[in-house]
C-alpha positions in Angstrom: -59.5 -38.8 -4.9 -56.6 -40.1 -7.1 -53.3 -38.9 -5.2 -50.5 -36.4 -7.5 -47.4 -38.3 -8.3 -44.9 -36.1 -6.5 -42.1 -34.7 -8.2 -38.7 -36.1 -7.0 -36.4 -32.9 -6.0 -32.9 -33.1 -7.4 -30.5 -32.9 -4.5 -29.0 -29.3 -3.5 -25.7 -28.8 -5.3 -24.2 -25.4 -3.9 -23.1 -22.8 -6.5 -19.8 -22.9 -7.7 -17.6 -20.0 -6.7 -15.3 -18.6 -9.2 -11.8 -17.9 -8.3 -11.1 -14.1 -9.1 -7.8 -13.3 -9.3 -7.6 -9.2 -8.8 -4.2 -8.4 -10.6 -4.2 -4.6 -10.6 -0.6 -3.9 -11.6 0.5 -1.9 -8.9 3.1 -4.1 -7.5 5.5 -1.1 -7.5 3.1 0.9 -4.8 4.2 -0.5 -1.7 7.9 -0.7 -2.3 7.8 2.6 -3.3 6.0 4.2 -0.3 8.3 2.4 2.2 11.5 3.7 0.6 10.3 6.9 0.5 9.0 6.6 4.0 12.9 5.1 5.0 14.8 7.8 2.9 12.8 10.8 4.7 13.3 9.3 8.1 17.1 8.2 7.3 17.5 11.8 5.8 16.3 13.8 9.0 17.9 11.2 11.6 21.1 11.7 9.5 20.6 15.5 9.9 19.9 15.3 13.6 22.7 13.1 14.6 25.5 14.6 12.6 24.7 18.2 14.1 23.8 19.6 10.8 26.9 18.4 8.7 25.1 15.7 6.5 23.2 15.4 4.0 23.2 18.8 3.0 25.3 21.1 5.2 24.4 24.4 3.0 20.8 23.4 3.2 20.4 24.1 7.1 17.2 23.5 8.7 15.8 22.9 5.1 17.1 19.6 5.1 14.1 18.5 7.7 12.2 20.1 5.4 13.9 18.1 2.6 13.0 14.8 4.7 9.2 15.6 5.4 9.1 16.5 1.7 10.1 12.4 0.9 7.9 11.5 3.7 5.0 13.3 2.2 5.9 11.8 -1.3 5.4 8.4 0.6 1.8 9.1 1.7 0.6 10.9 -2.2 2.0 7.7 -3.6 0.1 5.3 -0.8 -3.1 6.6 -2.3 -2.2 4.4 -5.3 -2.1 1.6 -3.2 -5.3 -1.1 -4.1 
């Protein structure tokens, strides 16, 4: 019985990996988030260190809420980060 011809297999070539550059266009999120965190922290620390004389004396303890408001806004901005 005659032998069938063997097919020559081509050499293995790995699949090409396409470089995917993901640009979300949201490069402003991280700096704004960190800035809001720092503003809130500095606001609260300033209030405590100056015994309520700064940032706004007439607000009294509401300065703490204002500082935490900046921090909360930072967390709100962080939801846009990809």
